[in-house]
N, C-alpha and C positions, 0 to 999 in steps of 0.2 A: 349564658355561656359565651365564652369568647368565640368570635367568628373565625372559622378556619378557612384558609384559601381552598378554592375548588380545584385548582391545578397548580400546586406550589413547586413542582419539579418539572419544568417544561423541557422539552427537547430543543436543541439548537438547530435551526434551519440554516443559518449563515452567521459567520463571525467575521468581523472586520480584521483584515491582515495588519492594520495599523490604526488603532482606535483614535489616536489624536489627530489623524490626517484624513482617514477614510471613514465615512459614516454610513450606517445602514438605515434605509428608508423604505416606506411604502409597501409593506407586506400585504399580500392578498392570497386567497386560497380558492381552489376549485376541486371538487370530487369528480373524477373521470368515470365513464361508464364501466370500466373494468374494476372499479373500486380503489385504484391507486389515487394518490393525491398529487396535485400540482400547485406549486407556490411561485409567486413572482415577487420581486423586490427590486430596489435600485440603490445605487451608491451615490452619496454625496462626497465631495472632496474639498479639502482645504485649498483656497486659492493658491496657485503656484505649484500644487502637488498633483496635477493632472496625470503626470507620468505614471502614477501608482495604479491607474485604472488600465489594466492590460487588456480587458475585454470591454464589451459595451456597458453603458450605464445601467441597463436592466439585465436581470438574471432570472432564468427559469430553473426551478429545482423540482425534483421528483422524489416521491417516497412510495415504496412498495410494501412497507410494513406498518402502515397505519400512522405514520408520522414520527416513528422512533428514530429513523435515520433518513438523510436526504443527500441526493447527489445532483450535480449540475446537469442540465438538459437543454442548454441553449442560452442565448443572450439576445438582447435587442437594444437599439440605440435611442430609446425614449424613456420617460419617467412617469411616475404616478399611475402605474398600470394596474389593470385588473384582468384576470382570466375569467372566461365564462363559456358555457356551451350554447350552441345554437344547432339543434339537431345532433348530428354526430361530430360536428366540427368544433374544435376548440379555438377560441379567439383570445388575443391579448390586446387590449386597447389602452392607450395612454396619450401623452402629448410630448412633442419634441421639446428638448430643453433649449434655452437660448432666447434670442430676440423674438422669433416668430411664434414658437410653441404651437405649431399646428397639430391637430389630432392625428395620431398614427395608429395603425393596427396591423397585426400579423395573424396568420391562421395556421393550424395544423390539422391535417386530415388522417394522421396515423396515430392519434392518441397522445400527442405531445412529444413524439420521438424526433420529429423534424419540423421546421418552421419556414414559412414563406418569407420573402423579403418584405420590409415594411411598406405599406401603402398609406398615403396621406388622404384624409377625408376632408381637409380644409386646405386653403392656400393663402399664405401671407397673413395669418391671423395669430392672435396670442390667446392661448387657452391654458386653463389651470384645472386642477382637481386633485383629489386624493383617491386612494383605492377604495371607492365606495361601492354600494350594492348594485345588483342587477336584478330586475324582476321580469316576469313573463306574464303576458295577458293578451287576449285577442289574437293569438297566433303570432305575436311579436315579442321582441326583446326590447326592454326599456332601460335606459341608464341616463345619468346626468353628468354633464361637463359644465364648465363655467368659462365664459369668454371675458377677457379684459376689454372693456368698452372704452375706457379713457386711459391715457398714458401720462397724465399730468399730476399724479399723486407722488409726493416726495415722502416715501416711507412705505410701510406695508399697505398694499393697494386693495384691500378687501372691500372698500367702499365703491370701487369701480367695477366689481364683478357682476356679471349677469348669469345666473344659473340657467342652463338650457337642457330641457328634456330631449333626449334623442330616441328615435324609434326605428326599428328595422324588422322586416318580416323574417321569421326564423329560417325559412328555406332559401333565402336569397344569399348571394355572395356578399358578405358584410365587409370585405376589403374594397368594395366599390362605393365611391362617394354617393352615387345615385341610389343606393340601397337605403340610405338613411334620410329620415325626415327630422328637421330641427324645429323646436318650438320657438315662438317669439321670445324676445329678450326684455328683461327689466333689470337695469343696474340699480344697486342699492341706493345710491345717492340721487337717482332720478325719482325714486319712490318716497324716500324718507326725508323730511325736513327736520333736522335735529333741533332747530330752534322752537319747534312746535310740540316737542315731547315734554310732558309735564307729569309729575306725581309717580313716575315709575323708576326714577333714578338712572335713566339711560340717556346719555352716556354716563358712566360712573365717574370717570375722570374727564376733565375738560379736553375737548378735541377741536380741531379745525377741519374743514372739509377736505383740504388737499395736502395736508402735511401732518406728520406726527408731532406731538407736543410733549415736551419734557415734563415728567411728573415729579421727579426728584433728581438731584445732581450728585448727591453723596449717599453712601460711600462710592457708588457707581451711578452713572446716568441711566435712568429708566424712562422710556417714552411710551406713550399710548398713541397708536395709529387711529385714523378716523374709523368710526364704527362701521361695521358691514357684516356680510355673510359669506360663507364659503363651504365647500366640501359637502354638497347636497346628497341626501339619501332619497330614493324614490319610494313613496308609500302609496298603496291603493287601499282604500277603506272598504272592507267587506261586510261590515255589520249593518243590516238594514235599519237598525235603530240609531245609528250614528247621525248626528246633525248634518254632517257633510257627505253622507252616503249618496252615491250616484247609481241608481238601478241600471243605467245603460252600460256601466262599466267603462266609461270614457272620460272619467275625471281622475287625475293623479295629483298627489301633493309632493312637494319638495320640502323635506325637513333638513334644515341647514345649521351648521355651527354658527352661533351668534357671537361675533366679537363686539362686546359692549363695555368691557372693563370689569364686568361682574360675572357671577356664575349662575347656573341653573336655568338658563333660557336657551331655547332653540328658535330660529327664525323659520317662517314657512311662507310658501307661495302655493298656488294651485295651477294646474295645467289642464285645459279642456281640449279634447279632440273634437274637431268640427266635422260636419258631414262631408266636406270636400277633402278630408284627410289632413288638413293643416292642424297645428296645435297652437293654442293661445295661452300665454302665461298671464296670470292675474293675481292680485292680492286677494287673500281670503277675507271673510268678514264674519263677525259674530252675529247671532240672531237679532241683536239690536240694530244691525246695519252698520255698526262701527267697523272700520277696517281693523284687521288683526294681523300683526306681523310676528309677534313674539308669543311663545307658549312655554309653560314650565317643562323643563327637560333636565334630569340629573346628568351633569357633565356636559351640557350643551355648549359650554364655553370652549370645549376642545373637540377635535375631530371625534365623531362617534359613528357607530354602525347600527343600522336597524335591519332586522331579518324577520320576515313573517313566517310563522309556522302554521300551515293549513290544518294540521292534525288537531291542534288545540284552539285555532282561531285567535292566537295571541301574537303580539309583536314583541320581539326580544331586542333589548337595547344594550349595547356594549359601549361603555364610556369610561372616562377617567374622572375619578372622584377628587374634588377639591376639599381641603380641610381647614384652610386658613386664609381665605381670600380677603378678609378684612384687616389683615396686617398692614400697618403703615409701610409704604414702599421703602422709605429711608431706613426702616428697621429690619429689612430683609438682609440675609447673608449676601455678601458681595459675589459669591459663587452661584447664587440661585439664578435661574433663568427667567427673564421676563418680569412681568408684574405679578402681584400676589395671586391672580386668578389662573396662573399658568402652571400649576402643579401637574406633575406627570407620573407620579409614583404608583397610584392605585388603579387597577383595572377592575371595574365592577360590572355586574349584570343585573338588569331589571326586566320585568315583563309587564305588558299592558294589553287591555282589550281595545283601547281606543287611541293609543299614541299620545295621550295627555296625562292620564293618571297612571303613574309608574310604581310598581311594587318591587321593592328590593329583593333580588333573588340570591345574591351572594357576591363575595369577593373572589374574583378569578385568581388574581395573584397581586402581590405588592413587592415593590423594590425598596430597599433600605438605603437612605442616603440621598442628599439633594442632587447629586450628579447622576443618579440612577433613574431608571424609568420603566414603565409598562404603559404604553399609550399608542395612539394611532393604529388601533387594532382592526382586524377584518375577521369575519366569521362566516361559516357555512354550517348548515345542518346536514349531518351524515347519519341517517336512520335514527337511533336513539341518543346520539351524542352531538354535542356542539363542538366544532373544531375552530380554533382561534389562532391566528398569527399576529404577533405583537411586535411593534417596533420597540426594542428594549435596550437597556444599558445596564452594565454592572459597574463595579468600582473602577474599571479601566476606561470607562466612557469619558469623552471630553466634557460633556455636561448633559443635563436632562433632555435637551432637544436633540443633540447629536450623539446618538447611541452607537453601540458597537455590536449589537446582536439583533437577529430576528429570531424570536422564540415561538415554539409551537405548543399550544395548550389544548388538552382534551377534557371537556366537562362531560363526564359519563352520565347517561340517563338524566339529561338536563330537565326533562319535563317533571321529574320528581321534585323539583324545586318549587313547583306551583303550589300555592296555598290560597 
């Protein structure tokens, strides 16, 4: 039987006022204690059209009817944000745009009706991330950001990123920098020697360490940036039978989008909490003792989201499905975005007991046309349903990367998809 979309008629959280010049990015969701929903997003803008942004780059939206309708509820001057709860307080954390890109955070103590002024958690640094997950353990909140360690890359700089696990105690004031502990850093290019990679086809296209390399010049130029990682999700393994299980509860893993030029891999690191409270970031290893950086992950070539469901002890993966990554780049449509591994039309759902072996659960939604999209999505569990916010685009979008919509999808009784 033909697979049917799980949520084919999404509600619209936000629509661009000018799709060719203002783009909708970075959706994220949070279920508040009163049952209402809070969404965050930010706007990109075509260079020279900054006048079109009459409010802050970031926007807060609220829904009191389960996601059917949304109204503005504030704004903030940073991007790539995610909302989360710590006790009864709602926080929104992201990073400033521009040269420095310091980590910024705001808080609400009245359920999202009003917000504090932004506070900076770093000073004079360059940080990046997407609206990734947040987990809770040991009385603390954990999330990942990524710091730009080097500034000498000419092109997309994912080889210079160091994913950093951040931890704060739930009862503390998380707008204070001293409330947070940052793990040690490993930049991708400091760990991986591309010249020593054999038999795995990575990198898929020829790359250089510090600049993008042209893959084809006609009908349009397409480049491949140095391989790297980005947009980490935080995972804690709960199964005592898992090879990497830590019975002390003080080991975490970072599952990251892997930019390799091909599809189906995620990159991973582990972070260990030390007795003195510090956190050390390390490469993971296989039982053979060999270092392990890449693992199978459907849609791991694009930003994905992992959410753990304690009721079923399963991990849920929301990712973008590739269908034609082996197409010769010069045979791609001139209007298609990026290289062949950069499809953004199909948003799909998987589940797993171990974060390695993923079972296909369903197609959340699909867009038709090369300029349309369903990607860069964020999800939360709300009782029996899975709530999803997608960075989306319809026929009015500039291209598959620069969409004009943030859409809301509800997968009802998502646990019924388990088999």
